[in-house]
C-alpha positions in Angstrom: 0.0 0.2 -0.1 1.2 3.5 -0.9 2.2 5.4 2.4 0.0 8.4 1.3 -3.1 6.1 1.0 -2.1 4.3 4.2 -1.8 7.5 6.1 -5.2 8.7 4.8 -6.8 5.4 5.8 -5.6 6.1 9.3 -6.7 10.0 9.3 -10.2 8.2 8.2 -10.1 5.8 10.8 -9.2 8.3 13.5 -12.1 10.5 12.3 -14.8 7.8 12.7 -13.5 6.4 16.2 -13.5 9.9 17.4 -16.9 10.7 16.0 -18.2 7.4 17.5 -17.0 8.5 20.9 -18.5 12.2 20.9 -21.8 10.4 19.9 -21.7 8.1 22.7 -20.8 10.6 25.1 -23.4 13.0 24.1 -26.0 10.2 24.4 -24.8 9.2 27.7 -24.8 12.9 29.2 -28.5 13.5 27.6 -29.6 10.2 29.1 -28.1 11.3 32.5 -29.8 14.7 32.6 -33.2 13.8 31.2 -36.1 14.3 33.8 -39.0 11.9 33.3 -42.5 12.9 34.5 -44.5 10.2 36.3 -47.8 10.3 37.7 -48.8 9.3 41.1 -50.5 6.4 39.6 -47.8 5.5 37.7 -45.6 5.5 40.8 -47.8 3.4 42.7 -48.1 0.8 39.9 -44.1 0.7 40.3 -43.4 2.3 36.7 -41.1 4.8 37.8 -37.6 3.6 38.6 -35.9 3.8 42.3 -32.9 6.0 42.7 -33.5 7.8 39.3 -34.1 11.6 39.3 -37.6 11.9 37.9 -40.5 14.7 38.1 -43.9 13.6 39.5 -47.0 16.1 40.2 -50.4 16.5 40.7 -52.9 18.5 42.9 -52.0 19.0 46.5 -54.5 17.2 48.7 -56.2 19.7 51.0 -54.6 19.2 54.5 -51.8 17.2 53.6 -49.1 19.8 54.1 -47.0 19.0 57.2 -44.1 21.4 58.2 -41.6 20.6 60.8 -41.6 23.1 63.6 -37.9 23.1 63.8 -36.8 23.0 60.3 -37.6 23.5 56.6 -38.8 20.2 56.4 -42.3 19.7 54.6 -44.2 16.8 53.7 -47.4 16.7 51.5 -49.2 14.5 49.3 -50.0 15.1 45.5 -52.8 13.3 43.6 -54.0 12.6 39.9 -57.6 11.6 40.8 -56.4 8.1 41.1 -53.7 7.6 43.4 -51.9 9.6 46.1 -48.1 10.2 46.1 -46.0 11.3 49.2 -43.5 14.1 48.5 -41.1 15.1 51.5 -38.8 18.1 50.9 -36.3 20.2 52.8 -36.4 23.6 51.8 -38.2 26.9 51.2 -41.4 26.1 49.2 -42.5 28.4 46.1 -44.8 31.4 47.2 -47.5 30.2 45.2 -47.6 26.7 46.7 -50.8 25.7 48.0 -53.1 23.2 48.8 -55.5 22.2 46.3 -53.3 23.7 43.6 -51.3 22.0 41.0 -47.6 21.4 42.1 -44.4 19.5 40.3 -41.7 17.8 42.5 -38.4 16.6 41.1 -36.3 14.2 43.1 -35.9 10.5 43.8 -38.3 7.8 44.5 -37.3 5.5 47.9 -38.2 2.1 48.3 -41.4 3.2 50.2 -42.6 4.7 47.4 -41.9 8.5 48.5 -40.5 11.1 46.3 -37.5 12.8 48.1 -37.9 16.0 46.5 -35.1 18.3 45.8 -37.0 20.9 43.8 -40.8 21.8 43.8 -42.5 24.0 41.6 -46.2 25.8 41.6 -48.3 26.9 39.0 -47.4 30.5 38.2 -51.0 31.9 37.7 -54.5 30.8 38.4 -55.2 29.8 34.8 -52.3 27.7 34.3 -51.9 24.0 35.1 -48.7 22.2 33.8 -49.4 20.0 30.7 -47.9 16.8 32.2 -50.5 17.2 35.2 -53.3 18.2 33.3 -52.8 15.2 30.8 -52.3 12.9 33.6 -55.6 14.1 35.4 -57.5 13.8 32.5 -56.4 10.0 31.7 -57.1 9.3 35.5 -60.6 10.7 35.1 -61.2 8.9 32.2 -59.9 5.8 33.6 -62.0 6.2 36.4 -65.1 6.8 34.5 -64.6 3.8 32.3 -64.3 1.5 35.5 -67.5 3.2 37.0 -69.3 2.3 33.7 -67.9 -1.1 33.6 -69.2 -1.7 37.4 -72.6 -0.2 36.6 -73.0 -2.5 33.5 -72.1 -5.7 35.7 
């Protein structure tokens, strides 16, 4: 093989290997930084992975917010209309966080199906509900209606 051809072949192989490594690293980093949204029903069904950073949300159940008197720890429950999810957070909650309002929490689900939140987000005006929460609640409502119809038919 001619030395110039051999040098070009080595350069092409080097470029292909480098491009493959870059694509692999980018895909890995995107997978690590992805925040997947799960509803309380999906978490209760075991669809959410344990120990992986996820987002979960729903409507904050009235009377479920419990604050520790000596720290910033807070525990509350959210629902999608079918299931309940307990969320624990240590930190300051958003100003617009309130019972009966939509909230999304980001964190990891432990073995007891409790979301250990690192961040809590609240809706920003009275007409807005996060699309994920609205879709999840609509789907839960439709499932409940279908179950009721099936029970009525029997």
